[in-house]
C-alpha positions as CSV (number, residue, x, y, z in Angstrom):
1,M,32.0,-55.8,-0.5
2,K,30.1,-58.3,1.5
3,S,31.3,-61.6,3.0
4,I,29.9,-64.6,4.8
5,R,31.6,-67.4,6.7
6,E,30.0,-70.8,7.5
7,E,31.1,-74.2,8.5
8,L,30.0,-77.6,7.2
9,W,30.5,-80.5,9.6
10,F,31.0,-84.1,8.7
11,D,30.9,-87.4,10.6
12,T,32.0,-90.0,8.1
13,R,31.4,-93.7,8.6
14,N,34.5,-94.8,6.8
15,R,38.1,-94.0,7.0
16,V,38.4,-92.8,3.4
17,E,35.3,-91.2,1.9
18,F,34.3,-88.6,-0.7
19,V,31.2,-86.4,0.0
20,N,29.7,-84.2,-2.7
21,I,29.2,-80.8,-0.9
22,T,28.2,-78.8,-4.0
23,G,24.6,-78.3,-2.9
24,D,25.7,-77.2,0.6
25,V,28.0,-74.7,-0.8
26,Q,25.5,-73.3,-3.3
27,R,22.9,-73.0,-0.4
28,I,25.4,-70.8,1.5
29,I,25.9,-68.6,-1.6
30,D,22.2,-68.4,-2.0
31,E,21.6,-67.4,1.6
32,S,24.4,-64.8,1.4
33,G,22.7,-62.8,-1.4
34,I,26.1,-62.4,-3.1
35,R,25.8,-62.4,-6.9
36,E,29.3,-61.8,-8.0
37,G,32.4,-62.8,-6.3
38,L,34.5,-65.6,-5.1
39,C,33.8,-68.7,-2.9
40,L,36.7,-70.3,-0.9
41,V,36.0,-73.8,0.4
42,N,38.8,-75.5,2.5
43,A,39.2,-78.4,4.8
44,M,39.9,-77.3,8.4
45,H,41.8,-80.6,9.2
46,I,45.2,-81.8,7.9
47,T,43.9,-85.3,7.1
48,A,41.0,-84.1,4.9
49,S,40.8,-82.2,1.5
50,V,38.5,-80.3,-0.7
51,F,38.8,-80.8,-4.5
52,I,36.8,-80.4,-7.6
53,N,36.0,-83.2,-10.0
54,D,33.3,-85.3,-11.6
55,D,30.6,-87.0,-9.4
56,E,31.2,-90.5,-10.9
57,G,31.4,-93.6,-8.7
58,G,34.0,-95.3,-10.8
59,L,36.2,-92.3,-10.8
60,H,36.0,-92.1,-7.0
61,R,36.9,-95.8,-6.7
62,D,39.9,-95.2,-8.9
63,F,40.9,-92.2,-6.6
64,K,40.8,-94.4,-3.5
65,K,42.8,-97.2,-5.2
66,W,45.4,-94.8,-6.6
67,L,45.8,-92.9,-3.4
68,E,46.2,-96.2,-1.5
69,K,49.0,-97.3,-3.9
70,L,50.8,-93.9,-3.5
71,A,50.5,-93.9,0.3
72,P,49.2,-97.1,1.7
73,H,47.8,-97.2,5.1
74,E,49.5,-100.3,6.3
75,P,52.0,-101.3,7.5
76,V,51.7,-98.3,9.8
77,S,55.3,-98.8,10.9
78,Q,56.5,-97.7,7.5
79,Y,56.0,-93.9,8.5
80,A,58.1,-91.9,10.8
81,H,54.9,-89.9,11.8
82,N,53.2,-92.9,13.2
83,G,54.1,-93.0,16.9
84,F,51.0,-92.2,18.8
85,E,48.8,-92.1,15.7
86,D,48.4,-94.4,12.7
87,N,47.4,-91.6,10.1
88,A,50.6,-90.6,8.2
89,D,49.1,-91.9,5.0
90,A,46.1,-89.6,5.5
91,H,48.4,-86.5,5.7
92,L,50.0,-87.7,2.4
93,K,46.8,-88.3,0.7
94,R,45.5,-84.8,1.8
95,Q,48.8,-83.3,0.3
96,I,47.9,-84.9,-3.1
97,M,44.2,-84.1,-3.2
98,G,44.7,-80.5,-1.9
99,R,43.4,-78.4,0.9
100,E,41.0,-76.0,-0.8
101,V,39.3,-74.7,-3.9
102,V,38.2,-71.2,-5.0
103,V,35.2,-70.9,-7.4
104,A,33.9,-67.9,-9.2
105,V,30.3,-66.8,-8.2
106,T,28.5,-65.5,-11.3
107,G,24.8,-64.5,-11.2
108,G,24.6,-66.0,-7.7
109,K,25.7,-69.4,-8.9
110,L,29.0,-71.5,-8.7
111,D,30.6,-70.8,-12.1
112,F,31.7,-74.4,-13.0
113,G,32.9,-76.1,-16.2
114,P,30.9,-79.2,-17.4
115,W,30.5,-81.9,-14.8
116,E,32.5,-80.0,-12.1
117,Q,31.4,-80.6,-8.5
118,I,33.0,-79.8,-5.1
119,F,33.9,-82.7,-2.8
120,Y,35.1,-83.1,0.8
121,G,37.7,-85.9,0.9
122,E,38.2,-87.7,4.1
123,F,41.3,-89.8,4.7
124,D,41.3,-90.3,8.5
125,G,37.5,-90.6,9.1
126,R,35.1,-91.8,11.7
127,R,35.3,-88.6,13.8
128,R,33.7,-85.1,13.5
129,K,35.5,-82.7,11.1
130,R,34.7,-79.4,9.4
131,V,35.0,-77.5,6.2
132,L,35.0,-73.7,6.0
133,V,33.1,-71.9,3.3
134,K,33.8,-68.1,2.8
135,V,31.9,-66.2,0.2
136,I,33.1,-62.6,-0.8
137,G,31.6,-60.2,-3.3
138,E,28.6,-58.0,-4.0
């Protein structure tokens, strides 16, 4: 069995942002030469997530609105975590959207259902963060 590990780095301009990373993940699979296996993609920061969904702008706006209703950023004083930081809401949003995804690799391609794409979700942005991509297989 073969494996490859690579990191993707992000510098988002907004506090909350969704970035389609499907092409980057497929590029790593292509470079690995792995034709059959599994691909793990996970956020390496506790205020960011990786998830699978549709690449549709209205849906992404709905996610942001829904997450803000569930865990509003302000007032920051509402959270016990916020002492030296103001990002408790980002930790909660990450918990909802998830840490990682695992996708089958079949014939050297991500084995998706219709409309599925991989996204990096940032909830405390404007600083450098990373995502781990690990591909294992043959």
